[in-house]
N, C-alpha and C positions, 0 to 999 in steps of 0.2 A: 278229625279235629282240625280246626282252622288254625294256622300259624298266626300268632299274635306278635306284632312288632310295634312297640310304642314306648315313649319315655314319660308320658304324663296322661292321667285320666282317672277313671274310677273303676273299681272292681265292685260288681253288684252281685250279692248272694242273698237270695230271698228278699227280705225287706231291709237288709243291711247294705250300706254303701261304704266303701273304703277308698277314699281319695289316695292316689299314689303319684310318685314321681321318681325318676331315676336321676339322682343328683350326687355328685362327688363319688362316683363309682359305687353307689349303694342304691338298692331298691328301698324306698322309704314310704311306708304305708301309715296313714293316719287312722288310728283306732277310734271308733265311735263310743268308746267307754274309757274310763280311767283304770289304771293298774294299781293294785296294792303290791308294792315292792316286797313286802314281807312274804305274802302268799307266793309271788313269783319265785323269790329266792328259795323258799321251802320246796316248791314243786320241782324246781330244777335240781336241787340237791338230792331229792328223793329219787330222781332219775339218773343220778351219778354224773351230772354236768358240772364242769368247773365254772365258777362265776367270777366276775371282775370286781364287784363292789359289795359292800355290806348293804343290807336291805334298808338302811336309814337314808341312803342317797336317792336321788331322783333319776337314776339311770342304772341299767343292769345289762351287762354283756355276758355271754356264755358260749361254751363250746365243749366238745367231747374231750379235747386234749388240754392239758394245763399250759398256760402261757404266762411266764414270769412277768411280762410287761403288760399283761391284760389286753392283748390284741385278740379279741374273740370275734367270730363271724356274725353272731346274732346280738342285737341290741334292742332294748326298749328304753325310751327316754321321754322326758317331758320338755316341751318347747312352747312357750307362750300359752300355758294351760291346756295344750293338746298333747296327747300321748301318741308316740310313733313306734312302729316296729321297723327295724332296718336290718338288711343283710346284703351280702354281695350278690350281684346279678349272676345268673347262670347262663343267660342268653346274650348273644352279641350279634350285631348286624355289621356286615362288611360294607364300608362306604369307600368308593373309589377316590383316591387322591391324585390329581393330575401330576404326573412325573414322579410319583412315589408309590410305595406299597399301599394297598387298601388299609383303611383305618378300622379297627374294631370298636364299635360304639355299643356300650351296654344298653340293653332294653329290658322292658318287662315282657317276658315271653312265657311260653308254656311251662318251662322248668321253674321259673320264679313263682308262677301261680301255684304249682304243685307244692313248692316249699312253703309258701304262705299258708295254704290250706292244711299243710301238715302241722304247723305251729298254732293255728287259730284255736283249736280246742284248749290247748294249754293256756293261751293268752286269755281266753274267756274264763277259765278256771281261776285265773289270777285277777279277775275283775274286782275292783274296789266295790264294796257294798255301801250303800248310802243309808244311814239310820235316820228315821223320821223322829224328830223331837216333838213332844207334846207341849 
């Protein structure tokens, strides 16, 4: 497997494309579908995850351990009508700093891709369904 080191681009899986960027110390991936936050909430609770918000809101964070302040590692949120999945990066690149210690720069690497593909089936299950009105 080739080592991947990047901070912006696209993940392509089959006929689906997922634009991503590493920003504010998070891997942020735009989903090509909208999320039903009620479905997401129910799916996460069924799997014993703690959640940050009620399903009526337009964002949801979750994790295996309870956090009283709602700081969870995984998030889905809406921004300008686009849905994003975000999580902490697992991969870092060392960048030399003249006269100082090397700096750790977060990147989208192999571990982050594994993490995304681990969550993708659940995110697809939480996809919002569009009803066709006659």
